[in-house]
N, C-alpha and C positions, 0 to 999 in steps of 0.2 A: 809468421815467425817460424823458423825452422826448429827442428828438434836438436837439442844439445846432447852431447855425449853422455852427460850425467843426469839428464832429466828424470830417468826412472829410478834413481837412487834416493832412498829416504834421507832427509836432512837430519843431521845429528842433534839439532835443537829439539825437534818434536816428532821426528819419524815420518813426516809428511813428504810425499814426492811433490815435484813442481805441479803436476796435474792436480793432485789432491788439494794443494794450496789454492790454485786458481779456481777449482770447483767451489771450495768453501767461500772464497772471496765473492764470486759471482752469485752464489746462492744468497749471500747476505745482501748484495746490491739488489737483486731481483725481488727478494722478500720485502725489502723496503718499498720498492717501486709498486709491488702488488699489494701493499698494505697488509702483509702477514698471510695472504692467501697462499695456497700451495703453488710451487713453481713447477710449471710443466717441463718435462725432461727435454722436449724439443727446443723450448726457449732457452733453457740452460745450455744445451749443446751449442746453439748459435752463438751465445756469448763466450763460451769456453774456447771454441775454435778460433776466435779472434786473437787468442793469446797462446794457444798450444795446438800443435798439429796432432789431432787425436781422432780415432774412429768412434763410431757410436758404441761399439762393443767395449772399447777401452774406457769410455766415459761410464757406461753402465757398471763395469767391473769396479771402477773407482768409487762409484756411488755405493755399491755393496760393501766395499772395504770401509767406507766412512759411516756405514750403518743406516743409509737411507732406506726408507720403507714406503710402500704404497698404502695409504690409508683409505682407499676407496671403499 
C-alpha cells in the first residue's frame, strides 16, 4: 500500500495517525496470538509494513509516542 497524502496527520476523533492506528491494531492481534507475551518489535514491524509503508525508525518513533517501553 502506498503512502497517502494525509497519512501523517492525526485523526480528529482520537489524535492517532494512520501508522499509530495500524500499530495498535497489530499489537492487539499479535498479543492474542502470543497469548499475552511481549510482542517482538521485528514481528510487529513485519505486520505493520503489510499495511503502511514505514521505516524501522518511523515505527520506533511511533512506539515511543504511544508509550511503548522495554521491560527487559
